[in-house]
N, C-alpha and C positions, 0 to 999 in steps of 0.2 A: 504493500500500500504506500502511496506517495505522501508527502508532507501535508498536502491539502486534506487527504483523508484522515490523517491523525489529528489534524486541526478540527475536523468535524466532530470527531469523538470527544475531544476536549470541550467543544461547544455544547454538545449534548449533555456531557457531564456537569457543566456549569448550570444548565437548566435544571437538571435533576437535583443538584445540591441546593439550588435556590428554593425549591419546593419541598425540602425535607421536613419542614414543619407541618406540611399538609399530609404528605405521605412519603415514606422513605424508600424510594426506588434506588437512591444513590448507593447505599450500602450493598445491595444485591448486585448492581452492575459492576461496582469496583471489585468485589470478591471474585466474580466470574471472569472479569478481565484479567486479573492477576493469574488466574488458573487456566487461561486460554491454552488449549493444546498447541504444542510446538510444531506439529507436523501438518497443520492445515495448509491447503493450497491457497493461492491468491484469492480465488472466488469464495472459498469457504471461510477465509478470514474476514472478508467483507460481510458475508452473511452472519457470521458469529457475532461480530462487533455491532452490526446494525440491529441484530436481534436483541442484544443486551441493552442498547441505549435508545432504541426507538420502538421496535415491534413489541417487546415484552412490556415496557411501561405503558404503551398505548393500549394494548389489549387488556392488560391487568386493570387499568383505570376503568375501562368499559365494563369489565366484569364486576368490579367493586361497586360501580354505580348501579348495575342491575341487581346485585344481591342486597344492597342497602334498600333499594326501592321495593324489591320483592318482599323483603321482610316486613316493611311498613304495610304493604297491601295484603299480607297474610297468604302469599302464594305458597302452594304446597309442592309444586313441581315446575321445572323448567325443561323445555324440549329444545335442545340445540340442533339446528338443522344442518345436515351435511351439505357440502363439504366445508364451507366457510366456518361453520360452528365447531369444527373438530378441536382446534387449538383452544378456543374459548371454553369448550367443555372440559378440557384437560385442566385449564387454569381454575375453573369454577370448582372442580372436584377437590383440588388441593386446598383451596380456600375454605370450602364448606367443611371438609374433614378437620382441618386445623382449628377452626373457630367454632366447631360444633353447631353449624347453621343447619337447621332442620328443614331444608328444601331439597327435594329429590332432583338430581340432575340426570337427564337422559339424552342420549345421542340417537337421533333417528335418521334413517337413510332416505332422503328425498333429493329431488333436483327439479329445476324448472321443466326439464323434459318429461319426467314421470308425473309431475303435478298438472301439467297441461295436457297429458295424454287423454284423460277422460273428458276434456273440455268440449269437444265436438258433440258429445252426448248431452251435456248440460246446457250449453249456450253456443249454438252454431255461429252466430254473428261474432261473438267475442273470440271464438276459436279461430275463425278465418283471419281476424285482425292479428292474432298472435302468430299464426302461420306465416303471415305476410309482413311481419315486422322488418324494419331495415337493419342492416348490419354491415360489417366490413366487406364480406364476400358472400352475399346471399344470392344464390342462383335458384332456378326453378327446382333443381334437384334437392337443394337444402330445404326449400319450402315443403316438398313432399316428404322429406325425412322428418321434419317437424310434425307432420300429420300422421306419422307412423306407417307410411305406405311402404310395402315390401319392395326390394330392389327389382324383382322381375315385373311387378306391376308398375313401378315407376317408369320403366322403359316404354310400356304401352301408353301411359298417360302422356309422357314427354313427346311421343310420336304424334299425338293429336294436337300438340300445342303449336302456336305460331312460331316460326323459325327464330324470330327475334328474341324469344325467351330461352333458347337453348344455349348451354355452355357459356354463359356470361354472368357477370355480377350485375344485379338489377338495382336500379334506383327506386326511390319512393313511389313515383308515378307508375313505373313498370310493375312493381310489386302489387299495387292496388289493381291494376288492369289484369294481372295474372290471377288475383283472387276472384275477380268477377268471372273469368273464364272457368276456373276450377269449380265454382259453385254450380255451373251448368254441366259439368262432366259427370255422367252417371257412375262411371267406374270409380272416380275419385270419391264421390259422395258415399258410395257403398263401402269402400275400403276404409275410409276415415271413420265412418260410423261403427263398423265392426271392430276396428282397433280400439276405439274409444270405449265401447261397451266392455271389451275384455279387460282393458287396463283399469277401468273403473272398479270392476269386481276385485281385481288384485290389490289395488291400493286401498280400497275400503276395508278389506279384510286385514291388511297390514295396520291401518289406523286403529281398528278395534283391538287388535293384538297389543298394540303399544299404549292403549288406554286413552286415546284422544276423545273417546265418547264418555269417559268417566265423569261423575259429578264432583270434580275437584277443581279448585282454583289453580289454573296453570297458565303459563305463557310460553310462547315460542321465542327463540333467540336466533338472530341472524345478522348479517351485515346491513341489509336494507336496500336503499335506492328507490325502487318504484312501488314496493308493497305487494307485488304480484304473488309471492310465495304464500303469504297469509291469506290473500284473497282466494287462491285456488284451494288451499286446505279448507277454508270456510265453505267454498262452493261445493266441494266433495261431501263434506259432512252435512250440509244443508240439504243437498240433493237426496241424501239417504234418510232424511227426516230427523237428524240430530240437531237440536237447537241449542247452541252454546255461544256465548259471547266470547269471541276470540280476543286475546291480549298478545301483543308482540313487543319485544324490545329490539331496537335497531340502532346501529351506530349513527346512521344518517339517512334522511329521506329527501329525494329530489321532488317527489310529488306527494300530495296529501292523500292519505288512505281514505277509502270510501267508508262512510259510517256503517253501512250494512256488513262490512267485513270486520268490525270490531275496533279495538283501541290500539293505536300505534304510539309507542313511547320511544323518543329519540334522545340519544346521549349527546351527540356532537352538533348536529344541525337538522333542521326541518324547514318547511315553508313558514312555520310560525315562530321558530326558535333559531336565532342566529343564522339565518339563511345565507348571509354573506360568506360564511365559512366555506361554502361549496366552491367559491371562486378559486381558493388556494388549497384545493383538495383534489386528489385523483383516486376515484373509486376502483379503477382497474389495478393500480399498484397496491391499494389496500387489500384487494382480494388475494393478491400474491402473498401479502403478509399473513393471510389467514389460510394458506394452502394446507391441504391434507395429503397424506401419503397413501391414498387409495383412489381408485378410479371413480368416475361419476356413476351414480345409480341410474340404470337404464330400464329396470323392471324388477319383478319379484317372483319367487318360486316357493313352493312348500316342500320342506325337506322330509326325510323319512320319519321324523318325530312329530310332524305336523306343524312345525314352526315356519312362519313365513320369513324368508331370508331375501336380502337384496341381491340383485344381479348387477355386476359392475362392468363398465366397458374396460378395455385393456388399459392397464396403467404401466407406463414406463417413466421412471424418474429422470427428468431432463435437467434438473438442477437439484441441489442438496436440500430438499424440503425436510427430510428427516433431521438434519442438523438444526434447522430453524425450530422445528417442533421440540426437539430434545432440549435446546438452549432455553426456549421460552418456559417450558415446564420446570426446568431446573431453577430458573430465575424465580418462578412462583414459589417454589419450595423454600428458597432462601428468604424471599420476601416475607412470608408468613411468620418466620422466626425472628424478623427484625421489626415487626409492627404489631401493635395490639389492635384488635378489631374495634374496640370502643373509641380509640383515638383517631381512626380514619374518617375523614370528612369527604363526602363526594362532591361538595360544592365547587371546589376549585380544580377538580380533576380535568375537566374539559379544557380549561385554560392552559394547563400544563401540556396536555395532548396537542393543543393547537400550535404551541411553540415548537414542539418536536416535529410534527407533521409538515408544517410549512417549510421548515429547513430541509427536510428529507425529500419531500415530494416536489416542491417548486424550485428549490435551489440545491439540487443534488451535486455532490462532488463527482468528478469523472469516474472514480471507482464505483460509487453507488449507481450511477447511470449505466456503466458498463455491465456490472454484474446483474443488477435487477432488470436492466433494460433488455438483456438477452434471455429472460424467462419467456418461454413460449406461452402465448395467451390466446384465448378465443372469446369473442363477445357473444357467441351464439349458443343456445341451449343444446344443440346437437354435437358440439365440439368437432365438427366435420372439417375444420381447418385450424391451423395454428400459425400465429404471426408473433414475432418478437415484440415484447411489450413496448420497447422504444425502437420501433422500426426506423431504418435509415431513410431519410427523405432527401430529395434534391433541393437546390435553392428555390426553384420554381414551386415545388410542393410546399416548402416552408412558407413562401410568400402568401399562400392561400390561408394561412393562419393569422395573417396580419390584419389589424383593424382597418388599415387603408384598403386592402383588397376587399374586405367585407362591405365597406362603404361603397366601393366601386360596384361590387356585385349587386348590392341593394338598389343602386340607381340605374345601372345599365343592363343587368342580367336578371331582371325581375321574374320573368316567366321561364327561365331556363333551369331545369332540374339537373344539378351537377353531381357527378360521382367522382370523388378524387381520393388519392392515396392519403390515408390518415395514419397517425401514430396513436396508439393506445395511451402513451405517456409522452406527450410532446415536450415537456420540460427535460426529460431524460434524453430524448432524441437531439434536442438542441445542444446538449453537452457533448454528444458523440459525433455530430456531423462537422465537417471541416469548413466552417464559415467564420468570417470575422464578425465582431460586434455581437457575440453570443448573449451578453447580458441585455443588450438593447432588444434583441429579438425575443428573448424570454419575457422581458417587461411588456413588450408589444402584445404577446400572447395573453399575458395576465390582464392587460387593459381590455383586450377583446372579450375575454371571459367575463370581466366585471360589467362591461356594457351589456353583454348578453343577459347576465343575471338581472340587471336593472330593467331591461325590457320585459323579461318574464315576470318580474315582480310587479311592474306597472300594469301588465295585462291581467294578472290575477286579482289586482285591486279594482 
């Protein structure tokens, strides 16, 4: 690691030390830093140190907030949703055991893919909207995969489609047009409905097995963003006649959850609470901070003992997720021995988290950008493609992130739907590309995001 990287670690350490009177993360980070394994590779040393000074304090703060609030509300159980909830579940188990907190923590295997699988049975209109959502590389084939259409049937449906939809990434207008065509395709309708019916039966049985129908006060725990996971769980339970008021804990929410889907409690930001924080935040990078070392849940089966088990897609470790998990869990174990539960206040935790995240996400060092930027990432529920988190862009592609280009586009390209090469973590990309004035470009991107936030805020008001 270069001098700039070691300077970042010192900076994070100063923040943790400054907040020691609120919660003592500093002691845990320093102990583990002194005991850092000597044989770590360059990439692993970056992951290890970032886990100590950013990932572990941030996620532990979130879990402390949840447990403090859940105690006040008399919650009996917390369901941590896979896969983002795996590391949070591990932290919560350590804390609950040490402090004798009588809240049951469970980890349940779900995904956007399996939660949306029954949606065509429950609400066809919403299902089609989900199937045709935009993404980085959404083709007609990806849309059919979202709907659960088998490969051999996909080819028959694709042959019926207009040539302009084949083998290409579709923009928002094209996806909407494709959705209209698929609604009239009898083979698509039949296959989507059959798949939804089968998947509904499987996931409903799994929910009953895990106790989601029990008359207990419980909440689900996840990262957040759009609120769709809670909505789909509620839709599945409601469709089966189970009437429960859902409660959810989320790190942050870009949209306001619908009232019929229950209560959404946010730690870091929401539309009503410190919404400006979303400007200096990257949810894609945050999901990498919450990575699990198992594959995505793609279905369920009943084993020989009658227990419903998850089916995972193939998992190959493409970066050292296990090191991050192990380090964060070890951090939590040291943390609980350095802090008394009664002395921990949740009030200033989000302020501490804000200082760490802005420096890591928006102003990363080259080492942070290089290591975390090379993590393979997918923004789609099918995980049918993978792109580096901080993908490399050309100067022309970077220009399209500029506030000046967006103003130009607004004035002169009003009716043109544009599909362009995006980065899942633009601030990391800027650090990696060979361009001058990186700080200026980065600030330009921040300004663009802030103006976008103000526009959205004005519309919602």
